[in-house]
Biotite code that builds the C-alpha atoms (Angstrom):
import biotite.structure as struc

atoms = struc.array([
    struc.Atom([36.892, 30.265, 155.929], chain_id="A", res_id=1, res_name="MET", atom_name="CA", element="C"),
    struc.Atom([37.706, 33.199, 157.014], chain_id="A", res_id=2, res_name="ALA", atom_name="CA", element="C"),
    struc.Atom([40.682, 35.437, 154.883], chain_id="A", res_id=3, res_name="MET", atom_name="CA", element="C"),
    struc.Atom([43.026, 37.770, 156.848], chain_id="A", res_id=4, res_name="ASN", atom_name="CA", element="C"),
    struc.Atom([42.982, 40.877, 156.294], chain_id="A", res_id=5, res_name="PRO", atom_name="CA", element="C"),
    struc.Atom([46.798, 42.028, 154.433], chain_id="A", res_id=6, res_name="PRO", atom_name="CA", element="C"),
    struc.Atom([49.048, 43.405, 157.651], chain_id="A", res_id=7, res_name="ASP", atom_name="CA", element="C"),
    struc.Atom([50.248, 46.784, 157.576], chain_id="A", res_id=8, res_name="ARG", atom_name="CA", element="C"),
    struc.Atom([54.231, 45.575, 157.972], chain_id="A", res_id=9, res_name="GLY", atom_name="CA", element="C"),
    struc.Atom([54.101, 42.885, 154.977], chain_id="A", res_id=10, res_name="ASP", atom_name="CA", element="C"),
    struc.Atom([52.846, 46.282, 152.964], chain_id="A", res_id=11, res_name="ASP", atom_name="CA", element="C"),
    struc.Atom([55.498, 48.688, 154.371], chain_id="A", res_id=12, res_name="ARG", atom_name="CA", element="C"),
    struc.Atom([57.945, 45.902, 154.366], chain_id="A", res_id=13, res_name="GLN", atom_name="CA", element="C"),
    struc.Atom([57.207, 45.265, 150.409], chain_id="A", res_id=14, res_name="ARG", atom_name="CA", element="C"),
    struc.Atom([56.847, 48.730, 149.656], chain_id="A", res_id=15, res_name="ILE", atom_name="CA", element="C"),
    struc.Atom([60.375, 49.071, 151.635], chain_id="A", res_id=16, res_name="ARG", atom_name="CA", element="C"),
    struc.Atom([61.810, 46.082, 149.174], chain_id="A", res_id=17, res_name="LYS", atom_name="CA", element="C"),
    struc.Atom([60.416, 47.821, 145.803], chain_id="A", res_id=18, res_name="LEU", atom_name="CA", element="C"),
    struc.Atom([61.990, 51.438, 146.920], chain_id="A", res_id=19, res_name="ALA", atom_name="CA", element="C"),
    struc.Atom([65.936, 49.628, 147.705], chain_id="A", res_id=20, res_name="GLN", atom_name="CA", element="C"),
    struc.Atom([65.567, 47.751, 144.322], chain_id="A", res_id=21, res_name="ALA", atom_name="CA", element="C"),
    struc.Atom([64.771, 50.621, 142.433], chain_id="A", res_id=22, res_name="ALA", atom_name="CA", element="C"),
    struc.Atom([67.001, 52.577, 143.752], chain_id="A", res_id=23, res_name="MET", atom_name="CA", element="C"),
    struc.Atom([69.362, 49.656, 142.622], chain_id="A", res_id=24, res_name="ASN", atom_name="CA", element="C"),
    struc.Atom([68.066, 49.654, 139.374], chain_id="A", res_id=25, res_name="ALA", atom_name="CA", element="C"),
    struc.Atom([68.905, 53.309, 139.202], chain_id="A", res_id=26, res_name="ASP", atom_name="CA", element="C"),
    struc.Atom([72.485, 52.787, 140.229], chain_id="A", res_id=27, res_name="GLN", atom_name="CA", element="C"),
    struc.Atom([72.733, 49.970, 138.174], chain_id="A", res_id=28, res_name="THR", atom_name="CA", element="C"),
    struc.Atom([71.539, 51.557, 135.353], chain_id="A", res_id=29, res_name="VAL", atom_name="CA", element="C"),
    struc.Atom([74.026, 54.837, 135.473], chain_id="A", res_id=30, res_name="GLY", atom_name="CA", element="C"),
    struc.Atom([77.047, 52.559, 136.462], chain_id="A", res_id=31, res_name="GLN", atom_name="CA", element="C"),
    struc.Atom([75.940, 51.543, 132.638], chain_id="A", res_id=32, res_name="VAL", atom_name="CA", element="C"),
    struc.Atom([75.573, 55.052, 131.228], chain_id="A", res_id=33, res_name="GLU", atom_name="CA", element="C"),
    struc.Atom([79.132, 55.969, 132.932], chain_id="A", res_id=34, res_name="SER", atom_name="CA", element="C"),
    struc.Atom([81.072, 52.164, 131.350], chain_id="A", res_id=35, res_name="LEU", atom_name="CA", element="C"),
    struc.Atom([79.019, 53.012, 128.421], chain_id="A", res_id=36, res_name="LEU", atom_name="CA", element="C"),
    struc.Atom([80.268, 56.628, 127.859], chain_id="A", res_id=37, res_name="ALA", atom_name="CA", element="C"),
    struc.Atom([84.198, 55.769, 129.161], chain_id="A", res_id=38, res_name="ASP", atom_name="CA", element="C"),
    struc.Atom([84.261, 52.898, 125.985], chain_id="A", res_id=39, res_name="MET", atom_name="CA", element="C"),
    struc.Atom([82.835, 55.241, 123.760], chain_id="A", res_id=40, res_name="GLY", atom_name="CA", element="C"),
    struc.Atom([86.775, 56.996, 123.400], chain_id="A", res_id=41, res_name="PRO", atom_name="CA", element="C"),
    struc.Atom([88.227, 53.493, 123.678], chain_id="A", res_id=42, res_name="LEU", atom_name="CA", element="C"),
    struc.Atom([86.199, 51.875, 121.085], chain_id="A", res_id=43, res_name="LEU", atom_name="CA", element="C"),
    struc.Atom([86.840, 55.514, 118.659], chain_id="A", res_id=44, res_name="VAL", atom_name="CA", element="C"),
    struc.Atom([90.645, 54.969, 119.431], chain_id="A", res_id=45, res_name="GLY", atom_name="CA", element="C"),
    struc.Atom([90.441, 51.172, 119.074], chain_id="A", res_id=46, res_name="LEU", atom_name="CA", element="C"),
    struc.Atom([88.911, 51.289, 115.282], chain_id="A", res_id=47, res_name="THR", atom_name="CA", element="C"),
    struc.Atom([91.666, 53.822, 114.427], chain_id="A", res_id=48, res_name="LYS", atom_name="CA", element="C"),
    struc.Atom([94.216, 51.151, 115.565], chain_id="A", res_id=49, res_name="THR", atom_name="CA", element="C"),
    struc.Atom([92.070, 48.520, 113.119], chain_id="A", res_id=50, res_name="ALA", atom_name="CA", element="C"),
    struc.Atom([92.444, 50.660, 110.345], chain_id="A", res_id=51, res_name="THR", atom_name="CA", element="C"),
    struc.Atom([96.056, 51.265, 110.909], chain_id="A", res_id=52, res_name="ALA", atom_name="CA", element="C"),
    struc.Atom([96.925, 47.806, 111.390], chain_id="A", res_id=53, res_name="LEU", atom_name="CA", element="C"),
    struc.Atom([94.635, 47.280, 108.087], chain_id="A", res_id=54, res_name="ASP", atom_name="CA", element="C"),
    struc.Atom([97.113, 49.866, 106.564], chain_id="A", res_id=55, res_name="GLY", atom_name="CA", element="C"),
    struc.Atom([100.190, 48.075, 107.751], chain_id="A", res_id=56, res_name="THR", atom_name="CA", element="C"),
    struc.Atom([98.819, 44.626, 106.767], chain_id="A", res_id=57, res_name="LEU", atom_name="CA", element="C"),
    struc.Atom([98.024, 46.130, 103.453], chain_id="A", res_id=58, res_name="ALA", atom_name="CA", element="C"),
    struc.Atom([101.881, 47.727, 103.177], chain_id="A", res_id=59, res_name="ASN", atom_name="CA", element="C"),
    struc.Atom([103.087, 44.577, 104.020], chain_id="A", res_id=60, res_name="MET", atom_name="CA", element="C"),
    struc.Atom([101.237, 42.251, 100.848], chain_id="A", res_id=61, res_name="ASP", atom_name="CA", element="C"),
    struc.Atom([103.122, 44.704, 98.826], chain_id="A", res_id=62, res_name="ALA", atom_name="CA", element="C"),
    struc.Atom([106.440, 44.056, 100.831], chain_id="A", res_id=63, res_name="THR", atom_name="CA", element="C"),
    struc.Atom([105.928, 40.128, 100.320], chain_id="A", res_id=64, res_name="ILE", atom_name="CA", element="C"),
    struc.Atom([105.318, 40.869, 97.246], chain_id="A", res_id=65, res_name="ALA", atom_name="CA", element="C"),
    struc.Atom([108.436, 42.682, 95.880], chain_id="A", res_id=66, res_name="THR", atom_name="CA", element="C"),
    struc.Atom([110.396, 40.155, 98.127], chain_id="A", res_id=67, res_name="MET", atom_name="CA", element="C"),
    struc.Atom([108.946, 37.649, 96.722], chain_id="A", res_id=68, res_name="ASP", atom_name="CA", element="C"),
    struc.Atom([110.048, 39.682, 92.831], chain_id="A", res_id=69, res_name="ALA", atom_name="CA", element="C"),
    struc.Atom([113.165, 40.148, 94.208], chain_id="A", res_id=70, res_name="THR", atom_name="CA", element="C"),
    struc.Atom([113.855, 36.730, 94.778], chain_id="A", res_id=71, res_name="LEU", atom_name="CA", element="C"),
    struc.Atom([112.623, 34.929, 91.365], chain_id="A", res_id=72, res_name="SER", atom_name="CA", element="C"),
    struc.Atom([115.410, 37.581, 89.892], chain_id="A", res_id=73, res_name="LYS", atom_name="CA", element="C"),
    struc.Atom([118.175, 36.109, 92.332], chain_id="A", res_id=74, res_name="VAL", atom_name="CA", element="C"),
    struc.Atom([116.863, 32.571, 91.681], chain_id="A", res_id=75, res_name="ASP", atom_name="CA", element="C"),
    struc.Atom([117.549, 33.492, 87.661], chain_id="A", res_id=76, res_name="THR", atom_name="CA", element="C"),
    struc.Atom([120.798, 35.472, 88.246], chain_id="A", res_id=77, res_name="THR", atom_name="CA", element="C"),
    struc.Atom([121.900, 31.934, 90.182], chain_id="A", res_id=78, res_name="VAL", atom_name="CA", element="C"),
    struc.Atom([121.099, 30.035, 87.110], chain_id="A", res_id=79, res_name="ASP", atom_name="CA", element="C"),
    struc.Atom([122.530, 32.465, 85.098], chain_id="A", res_id=80, res_name="GLN", atom_name="CA", element="C"),
    struc.Atom([125.501, 32.624, 87.326], chain_id="A", res_id=81, res_name="MET", atom_name="CA", element="C"),
    struc.Atom([126.027, 29.096, 87.125], chain_id="A", res_id=82, res_name="ALA", atom_name="CA", element="C"),
    struc.Atom([125.281, 28.943, 83.533], chain_id="A", res_id=83, res_name="THR", atom_name="CA", element="C"),
    struc.Atom([128.839, 31.487, 82.964], chain_id="A", res_id=84, res_name="VAL", atom_name="CA", element="C"),
    struc.Atom([130.247, 29.188, 85.419], chain_id="A", res_id=85, res_name="VAL", atom_name="CA", element="C"),
    struc.Atom([129.839, 26.491, 83.335], chain_id="A", res_id=86, res_name="GLY", atom_name="CA", element="C"),
    struc.Atom([131.241, 28.567, 80.421], chain_id="A", res_id=87, res_name="ARG", atom_name="CA", element="C"),
    struc.Atom([134.628, 29.085, 82.631], chain_id="A", res_id=88, res_name="LEU", atom_name="CA", element="C"),
    struc.Atom([135.429, 25.861, 83.441], chain_id="A", res_id=89, res_name="GLU", atom_name="CA", element="C"),
    struc.Atom([134.894, 24.459, 80.022], chain_id="A", res_id=90, res_name="ALA", atom_name="CA", element="C"),
    struc.Atom([137.510, 27.334, 78.707], chain_id="A", res_id=91, res_name="VAL", atom_name="CA", element="C"),
    struc.Atom([139.521, 26.555, 82.177], chain_id="A", res_id=92, res_name="THR", atom_name="CA", element="C"),
    struc.Atom([139.967, 22.484, 80.748], chain_id="A", res_id=93, res_name="SER", atom_name="CA", element="C"),
    struc.Atom([140.415, 23.736, 77.470], chain_id="A", res_id=94, res_name="ARG", atom_name="CA", element="C"),
    struc.Atom([143.080, 26.466, 77.931], chain_id="A", res_id=95, res_name="VAL", atom_name="CA", element="C"),
    struc.Atom([144.576, 23.146, 80.245], chain_id="A", res_id=96, res_name="GLU", atom_name="CA", element="C"),
    struc.Atom([144.618, 21.158, 77.365], chain_id="A", res_id=97, res_name="GLN", atom_name="CA", element="C"),
    struc.Atom([146.118, 23.818, 74.931], chain_id="A", res_id=98, res_name="VAL", atom_name="CA", element="C"),
    struc.Atom([149.260, 24.134, 77.379], chain_id="A", res_id=99, res_name="VAL", atom_name="CA", element="C"),
    struc.Atom([150.016, 20.061, 78.224], chain_id="A", res_id=100, res_name="LEU", atom_name="CA", element="C"),
    struc.Atom([150.030, 20.432, 73.904], chain_id="A", res_id=101, res_name="VAL", atom_name="CA", element="C"),
    struc.Atom([152.006, 23.388, 73.726], chain_id="A", res_id=102, res_name="VAL", atom_name="CA", element="C"),
    struc.Atom([154.512, 22.307, 76.671], chain_id="A", res_id=103, res_name="GLU", atom_name="CA", element="C"),
    struc.Atom([154.505, 18.570, 75.401], chain_id="A", res_id=104, res_name="ALA", atom_name="CA", element="C"),
    struc.Atom([155.280, 20.511, 71.837], chain_id="A", res_id=105, res_name="ALA", atom_name="CA", element="C"),
    struc.Atom([158.178, 22.533, 73.473], chain_id="A", res_id=106, res_name="ILE", atom_name="CA", element="C"),
    struc.Atom([159.779, 19.852, 75.397], chain_id="A", res_id=107, res_name="ARG", atom_name="CA", element="C"),
    struc.Atom([161.327, 18.691, 72.420], chain_id="A", res_id=108, res_name="PRO", atom_name="CA", element="C"),
    struc.Atom([163.090, 22.190, 71.870], chain_id="A", res_id=109, res_name="PHE", atom_name="CA", element="C"),
    struc.Atom([164.212, 21.919, 75.879], chain_id="A", res_id=110, res_name="GLY", atom_name="CA", element="C"),
    struc.Atom([166.440, 18.844, 74.556], chain_id="A", res_id=111, res_name="VAL", atom_name="CA", element="C"),
    struc.Atom([167.600, 20.320, 71.252], chain_id="A", res_id=112, res_name="VAL", atom_name="CA", element="C"),
    struc.Atom([169.077, 23.552, 73.533], chain_id="A", res_id=113, res_name="GLU", atom_name="CA", element="C"),
    struc.Atom([170.264, 21.512, 76.151], chain_id="A", res_id=114, res_name="SER", atom_name="CA", element="C"),
    struc.Atom([172.181, 18.990, 73.579], chain_id="A", res_id=115, res_name="ALA", atom_name="CA", element="C"),
    struc.Atom([173.081, 23.156, 72.198], chain_id="A", res_id=116, res_name="GLY", atom_name="CA", element="C"),
    struc.Atom([174.671, 23.933, 75.255], chain_id="A", res_id=117, res_name="ARG", atom_name="CA", element="C"),
    struc.Atom([176.433, 21.109, 76.006], chain_id="A", res_id=118, res_name="ALA", atom_name="CA", element="C"),
    struc.Atom([177.877, 20.988, 73.030], chain_id="A", res_id=119, res_name="ILE", atom_name="CA", element="C"),
    struc.Atom([178.651, 24.496, 72.087], chain_id="A", res_id=120, res_name="VAL", atom_name="CA", element="C"),
    struc.Atom([180.104, 23.947, 76.171], chain_id="A", res_id=121, res_name="GLY", atom_name="CA", element="C"),
    struc.Atom([182.629, 21.267, 75.191], chain_id="A", res_id=122, res_name="ARG", atom_name="CA", element="C"),
    struc.Atom([183.739, 22.970, 72.157], chain_id="A", res_id=123, res_name="LEU", atom_name="CA", element="C"),
    struc.Atom([184.657, 25.842, 74.928], chain_id="A", res_id=124, res_name="GLY", atom_name="CA", element="C"),
    struc.Atom([182.726, 28.018, 72.810], chain_id="A", res_id=125, res_name="LEU", atom_name="CA", element="C"),
    struc.Atom([180.927, 30.389, 75.716], chain_id="A", res_id=126, res_name="LEU", atom_name="CA", element="C"),
    struc.Atom([182.100, 31.762, 78.903], chain_id="A", res_id=127, res_name="GLY", atom_name="CA", element="C"),
    struc.Atom([185.259, 33.170, 76.841], chain_id="A", res_id=128, res_name="ARG", atom_name="CA", element="C"),
    struc.Atom([185.627, 37.191, 76.632], chain_id="A", res_id=129, res_name="GLU", atom_name="CA", element="C"),
])
């Protein structure tokens, strides 16, 4: 078995491929460095935005807590108003009962007055001047 000596053309081709790969790798590293450099300010802006969002959410939590307290007060007020309306309805019912009793009590006076006017009218005591 005889070994063939390496061909000089294959070595050159191999060196060219390695050189091209090194240049491509160098170019890729440059692109990655450029991309990372561009992402730095973007990440800083994103951090500021996230911080602002955290503050907004904290304010929203406080606002929701205030709203919850306000709604609880409204619920309490509505319950109190319902109690007041119930009392007013009871008072109105009592006043209506008193008015009915007074009307019933006054009705005989109306009959007496009407009878008296009729008697006075028949006697001719009214209307003379």
